[in-house]
C-alpha positions as CSV (number, residue, x, y, z in Angstrom):
1,M,96.8,-91.0,183.6
2,T,96.8,-94.3,185.6
3,P,97.7,-93.8,189.2
4,V,100.9,-95.5,190.5
5,P,100.0,-98.6,192.5
6,D,100.5,-98.4,196.3
7,I,102.4,-101.6,196.5
8,L,105.1,-102.6,193.9
9,A,107.0,-105.9,193.9
10,I,110.1,-107.0,192.0
11,G,111.0,-110.6,191.2
12,E,110.7,-113.6,189.0
13,P,107.5,-115.3,188.0
14,L,107.6,-119.0,187.4
15,G,105.2,-121.3,185.5
16,E,104.1,-123.9,188.0
17,F,103.4,-127.6,187.4
18,S,102.0,-129.2,190.6
19,Q,101.4,-132.9,191.3
20,T,98.2,-133.1,193.3
21,I,98.4,-136.7,194.2
22,Q,101.5,-138.5,195.3
23,G,102.8,-140.8,192.5
24,D,100.4,-139.4,189.9
25,P,102.3,-138.7,186.6
26,R,100.0,-135.8,185.8
27,Y,100.8,-132.2,186.8
28,L,98.4,-129.3,187.0
29,F,99.6,-126.0,185.5
30,G,99.5,-122.9,187.5
31,H,101.5,-119.8,188.3
32,G,104.2,-119.2,191.0
33,G,107.2,-117.0,191.9
34,D,107.3,-115.6,195.4
35,T,106.9,-111.9,194.8
36,S,104.3,-112.5,192.1
37,N,102.3,-114.6,194.5
38,A,102.7,-111.9,197.2
39,I,101.5,-109.1,194.9
40,I,98.4,-111.2,193.8
41,A,97.7,-111.9,197.5
42,A,97.8,-108.2,198.2
43,A,95.5,-107.5,195.2
44,R,93.0,-110.0,196.4
45,S,93.2,-108.3,199.8
46,G,92.0,-105.1,198.2
47,A,95.3,-103.3,197.7
48,S,96.4,-101.3,194.6
49,T,99.3,-103.3,193.2
50,G,101.9,-103.5,190.4
51,Y,104.7,-105.8,189.4
52,I,108.2,-105.2,188.0
53,T,109.7,-108.1,186.1
54,A,110.5,-109.5,182.7
55,V,108.9,-112.6,181.1
56,G,109.7,-114.5,177.9
57,D,107.7,-114.1,174.8
58,D,106.3,-117.6,175.2
59,S,103.1,-119.2,176.4
60,F,104.1,-119.1,180.0
61,G,105.0,-115.4,179.9
62,R,101.7,-114.5,178.1
63,S,99.8,-116.6,180.6
64,F,101.3,-114.4,183.4
65,L,100.3,-111.2,181.6
66,D,96.7,-112.5,181.4
67,L,96.8,-113.5,185.1
68,W,98.0,-110.1,186.3
69,A,95.4,-108.4,184.1
70,K,92.7,-110.6,185.6
71,E,93.9,-109.9,189.2
72,G,94.1,-106.2,188.6
73,V,97.9,-106.0,189.0
74,D,99.5,-103.1,187.1
75,S,101.8,-104.5,184.4
76,T,103.1,-101.2,183.1
77,A,106.7,-102.0,184.2
78,I,106.7,-105.6,182.9
79,K,109.1,-106.3,180.0
80,L,108.4,-108.9,177.3
81,D,111.8,-110.4,176.4
82,R,111.9,-112.0,173.0
83,T,115.4,-113.4,173.6
84,A,114.8,-115.3,176.9
85,H,112.3,-117.8,178.4
86,T,110.0,-117.6,181.4
87,G,111.2,-119.9,184.2
88,I,109.1,-122.9,185.3
89,Y,109.1,-125.3,188.3
90,F,107.6,-128.6,189.3
91,I,106.0,-129.5,192.7
92,T,106.2,-133.2,193.6
93,H,104.4,-134.5,196.7
94,G,105.9,-137.3,198.7
95,K,106.0,-138.8,202.2
96,D,108.3,-136.0,203.4
97,G,106.2,-133.2,202.0
98,H,106.6,-131.3,198.7
99,E,109.7,-131.1,196.6
100,F,110.6,-128.4,194.1
101,S,112.4,-128.8,190.8
102,Y,113.3,-125.7,188.8
103,M,114.1,-124.8,185.2
104,R,114.9,-121.1,185.6
105,A,118.5,-120.6,184.6
106,G,118.8,-117.7,182.1
107,S,115.2,-116.7,182.5
108,A,114.0,-113.3,181.3
109,A,113.7,-112.0,184.9
110,A,117.2,-113.2,185.7
111,R,118.6,-111.0,182.8
112,M,117.1,-107.8,184.3
113,T,119.5,-105.0,185.3
114,P,119.2,-101.7,187.1
115,A,118.6,-100.0,183.7
116,D,115.3,-101.9,183.6
117,L,113.8,-100.2,186.7
118,P,110.9,-97.8,186.3
119,Q,112.4,-95.2,188.7
120,S,109.5,-92.7,188.6
121,M,107.0,-95.5,189.4
122,I,109.1,-96.7,192.4
123,R,109.4,-93.1,193.8
124,Q,105.6,-92.7,193.8
125,A,104.7,-96.0,195.4
126,K,103.9,-96.5,199.1
127,V,105.7,-99.8,199.5
128,L,108.4,-101.6,197.5
129,H,108.5,-105.4,198.2
130,V,111.4,-107.6,197.3
131,S,112.9,-110.9,198.4
132,G,116.1,-112.9,198.7
133,I,115.0,-114.8,195.6
134,S,114.6,-111.5,193.7
135,Q,118.4,-111.1,194.3
136,A,119.5,-114.7,194.1
137,I,118.5,-115.4,190.5
138,S,121.5,-113.5,189.1
139,P,124.2,-110.9,190.0
140,S,122.5,-108.3,187.8
141,A,119.2,-109.0,189.5
142,A,120.8,-108.5,192.9
143,D,122.2,-105.2,191.7
144,M,118.8,-104.2,190.3
145,V,117.1,-104.8,193.7
146,F,119.7,-102.9,195.6
147,E,119.3,-100.0,193.2
148,A,115.5,-100.2,193.6
149,I,115.8,-100.1,197.3
150,H,118.1,-97.1,197.1
151,I,115.6,-95.3,194.8
152,A,112.7,-96.1,197.2
153,R,114.5,-95.0,200.3
154,E,115.6,-91.7,198.8
155,A,111.9,-91.0,197.9
156,G,110.6,-92.0,201.4
157,V,109.0,-95.2,200.1
158,T,108.7,-98.1,202.6
159,V,110.8,-101.1,201.7
160,S,109.7,-104.6,202.6
161,Y,112.0,-107.6,202.4
162,D,111.3,-111.4,202.7
163,T,114.6,-113.4,203.1
164,N,113.1,-116.4,201.3
165,L,116.3,-118.4,201.3
166,R,116.9,-120.8,198.4
167,L,120.3,-122.5,198.7
168,R,119.9,-124.0,195.3
169,L,120.3,-120.5,193.9
170,W,123.4,-119.3,195.9
171,P,125.7,-120.5,198.7
172,L,124.8,-119.6,202.3
173,A,127.7,-117.2,202.7
174,R,126.6,-115.1,199.8
175,A,123.0,-115.3,200.8
176,Q,123.9,-114.0,204.3
177,A,126.0,-111.1,202.9
178,V,123.4,-110.0,200.4
179,T,120.2,-110.5,202.4
180,N,121.5,-109.1,205.6
181,A,122.7,-106.0,203.7
182,A,119.3,-105.6,202.1
183,M,117.4,-106.2,205.3
184,A,119.4,-103.4,206.9
185,M,117.7,-101.0,204.4
186,A,114.2,-102.5,204.8
187,E,111.7,-100.9,207.1
188,I,109.6,-104.0,207.1
189,A,111.4,-107.4,207.6
190,L,109.4,-110.4,206.7
191,P,111.6,-113.5,207.4
192,G,110.5,-117.0,207.9
193,L,111.9,-118.6,211.1
194,D,113.8,-121.5,209.4
195,D,115.4,-119.1,206.9
196,A,116.3,-116.6,209.5
197,R,118.0,-119.2,211.7
198,Q,120.4,-120.0,208.8
199,L,120.9,-116.4,207.8
200,T,121.6,-115.0,211.3
201,G,123.1,-118.0,213.1
202,L,120.5,-117.4,215.9
203,T,117.8,-119.9,217.0
204,E,115.3,-118.1,219.3
205,P,112.6,-116.0,217.5
206,D,113.1,-113.1,219.9
207,A,116.8,-113.0,219.3
208,I,116.2,-113.0,215.6
209,A,113.7,-110.2,215.9
210,D,116.3,-108.2,217.9
211,F,118.9,-108.9,215.2
212,Y,116.8,-107.3,212.4
213,L,115.6,-104.4,214.6
214,G,119.1,-103.7,215.6
215,R,120.2,-103.4,212.0
216,G,117.6,-100.9,210.9
217,S,114.2,-102.5,210.4
218,S,111.3,-100.8,212.2
219,I,108.9,-103.8,211.9
220,V,109.7,-107.5,212.0
221,A,106.9,-109.9,211.2
222,M,108.4,-113.4,211.3
223,T,106.3,-116.3,210.2
224,L,106.3,-119.4,212.4
225,G,104.2,-121.8,210.3
226,K,101.0,-123.0,211.9
227,D,102.0,-121.2,215.1
228,G,101.4,-117.8,213.5
229,A,103.9,-115.0,213.6
230,L,106.1,-113.0,216.0
231,V,105.6,-109.3,215.3
232,A,108.1,-106.9,216.9
233,T,108.7,-103.2,216.8
234,R,111.1,-101.1,218.9
235,A,108.3,-100.4,221.3
236,E,106.3,-103.7,221.5
237,R,106.2,-107.3,220.4
238,R,103.5,-109.9,220.3
239,M,102.9,-113.5,219.2
240,V,100.1,-113.4,216.7
241,P,98.2,-116.8,216.4
242,S,97.1,-118.4,213.2
243,I,93.7,-120.1,212.6
244,A,93.1,-123.8,212.5
245,V,92.4,-125.2,208.9
246,A,92.5,-128.5,207.1
247,A,95.8,-127.8,205.3
248,I,96.7,-129.8,202.2
249,D,99.5,-127.8,200.5
250,A,101.6,-125.0,202.0
251,T,103.1,-123.9,198.7
252,G,103.1,-120.1,198.7
253,A,101.7,-119.6,202.2
254,G,104.6,-117.4,203.2
255,D,104.1,-115.3,200.0
256,C,100.5,-115.0,200.9
257,F,101.4,-113.8,204.3
258,D,103.6,-111.1,202.8
259,G,101.0,-109.8,200.4
260,A,98.2,-109.9,202.9
261,F,100.3,-108.2,205.6
262,L,101.4,-105.4,203.3
263,A,97.8,-104.8,202.0
264,E,96.5,-104.5,205.6
265,W,99.5,-102.5,206.8
266,V,99.0,-99.9,204.0
267,R,95.3,-99.8,205.0
268,T,95.8,-99.5,208.8
269,R,99.5,-98.8,209.6
270,D,99.1,-101.3,212.4
271,P,101.6,-104.2,212.1
272,F,99.8,-106.3,214.7
273,A,96.4,-106.1,213.0
274,A,98.2,-106.6,209.7
275,A,99.8,-109.8,211.0
276,S,96.5,-111.1,212.4
277,Y,94.9,-110.7,209.0
278,A,98.0,-112.1,207.2
279,C,98.1,-115.2,209.4
280,A,94.5,-116.0,208.6
281,A,95.1,-115.4,204.9
282,A,98.2,-117.7,204.9
283,A,96.3,-120.4,206.7
284,L,93.4,-120.3,204.2
285,S,95.9,-120.5,201.3
286,T,97.0,-124.0,202.4
287,M,93.6,-125.4,201.8
288,G,94.1,-125.8,198.1
289,Y,96.9,-126.9,195.7
290,G,99.4,-124.6,194.1
291,A,100.7,-121.1,194.9
292,V,98.1,-118.8,193.3
293,A,94.7,-120.6,193.0
294,P,94.1,-120.9,196.8
295,L,95.1,-117.3,197.7
296,P,92.0,-116.0,199.5
297,Q,89.9,-112.9,198.7
298,R,89.6,-110.3,201.5
299,E,86.0,-111.3,202.3
300,A,87.1,-114.9,203.0
301,V,89.8,-113.7,205.4
302,L,87.5,-111.4,207.3
303,A,85.0,-114.2,207.6
304,A,87.6,-116.5,209.0
305,L,88.6,-113.9,211.6
306,K,85.1,-113.4,212.9
307,P,84.6,-114.8,216.4
308,R,82.6,-118.1,216.4
309,A,79.2,-117.8,218.1
């Protein structure tokens, strides 16, 4: 019998078409979707991983099944939906950075409900990772994530939550209500600073960390872009620096941080060491185009963290 993965994630995978040169009409195909990116980053960091989602019975869905198999991500709980499509998105690069355009309405993942959850699998995992996007794609998906969190908490499974705010998917008031409620049930809070400012109404990183700690989280690891991360527990907090790289595309860097952080936290149970590792992994992921292709292997991250002679 195949062991249940240590880290499970729930969410929506998206076929990715990325423009690598500004103004170029050609787009390079790849794979995306925040929690899928995160679970692949965790797998490349050496963790035992699995994914819970639904994909369409189309070329994009089958491409994801091939990708997860190649990356060693357990796909036991992935549903192949013959009545819905796999979502896709486009990344266009311009003078103000990258712009995202989505075709995801009615996707197979958005049609999932609490009845689709593999309850026994969730109960046996060490970490369940979800995000604001996992809940924003549809009301039924939001309900499914809440039910998954409830199952995990009853079984003593650690819940990890990334706010990952996407205002194209839902209005800010609903995003605040849903994500703040979910974060209150997550032991590990993984917000980005810009998202957290909108969701909490606060501006200072320390105040935001206090907000999430005060509502139930035990660990807050808040990403600050190239400045690294603020990591806070009820006993201690530290600024964790990133590493200097020649960045060309930040797509998926926050997802990479999530997956790398969880993989290292499962290994060490040290949130500060996990954040140091994750900051380096996220920085390395910006050195290539697309969400998945640049996600680093563990050996590359460890090499980047070695002190220079």
